[in-house]
MIMARLO-820153 format. One line per 2 residues: number of its first residue (from 1); for each residue x, y, z of C-alpha. Coordinates in pm, whole numbers, plus 50000, padded with zeros to 5 digits. Each point is the difference from the previous one (the first is absolute). Example, Ala and Ser with C-alpha at 12.3 -4.5 7.8 and 13.67 -1.06 7.14 Angstrom:
// residues 2
1 = 51230 49550 50780 ~ 50137 50344 49934
END
This chain:
// residues 71
1 = 50697 51489 52378 ~ 49915 50347 49884
3 = 49710 50044 49681 ~ 50254 50101 49740
5 = 50265 49724 50128 ~ 49726 49718 49949
7 = 49873 50111 49630 ~ 50349 49966 49900
9 = 50035 49688 50125 ~ 49687 49903 49855
11 = 50151 50129 49661 ~ 50286 49804 50027
13 = 49829 49693 50057 ~ 49750 50049 49734
15 = 50292 50078 49767 ~ 50237 49654 50118
17 = 49684 49805 49952 ~ 49980 50074 49611
19 = 49941 49778 49778 ~ 50266 49919 49747
21 = 49907 49829 49632 ~ 49673 50066 49970
23 = 50012 49996 49625 ~ 50127 49648 50020
25 = 49721 49940 50279 ~ 49707 50096 49788
27 = 50116 49787 49705 ~ 50046 49700 50234
29 = 49646 50057 50156 ~ 49837 50065 49689
31 = 50153 49682 49850 ~ 49909 49804 50272
33 = 49659 50110 49983 ~ 49965 49982 49614
35 = 50083 49632 49993 ~ 49805 49919 50340
37 = 49638 49992 49861 ~ 49770 49972 50318
39 = 50257 49919 50243 ~ 49969 50179 50401
41 = 50241 50323 49960 ~ 50184 49833 50333
43 = 50110 49694 49768 ~ 50098 50231 49679
45 = 50152 50357 50117 ~ 50098 49915 50328
47 = 50298 49741 49894 ~ 50137 50275 49776
49 = 49875 50301 50187 ~ 49991 49951 50359
51 = 49711 50114 50178 ~ 50223 50248 50235
53 = 50169 50149 49695 ~ 49670 50078 49826
55 = 49935 50184 50359 ~ 50294 50173 49970
57 = 49966 50130 49641 ~ 49595 50106 50128
59 = 50150 50213 50282 ~ 50303 50100 49803
61 = 49752 50155 49715 ~ 49780 50137 50235
63 = 50249 50164 50191 ~ 50143 50174 49669
65 = 49646 50215 49992 ~ 49954 49831 49644
67 = 49684 49759 50095 ~ 49719 49929 49779
69 = 49691 49955 50183 ~ 49752 49748 49798
71 = 49989 49934 49603
END
């Protein structure tokens, strides 16, 4: 596959995998963690925002060029 065609294909895949409902997802994660105390992430966050969805969200954010590194 030629390089330009491959680049376009990869861009289309990224667009297709965009996470919808980000604001709702953020609310659900915040609500779950506020009420969770010291529970583990997998017991608190993953039931309302599956790990794969969070991984896609991180990838989308990084590919947008708006990535903020560290705190």
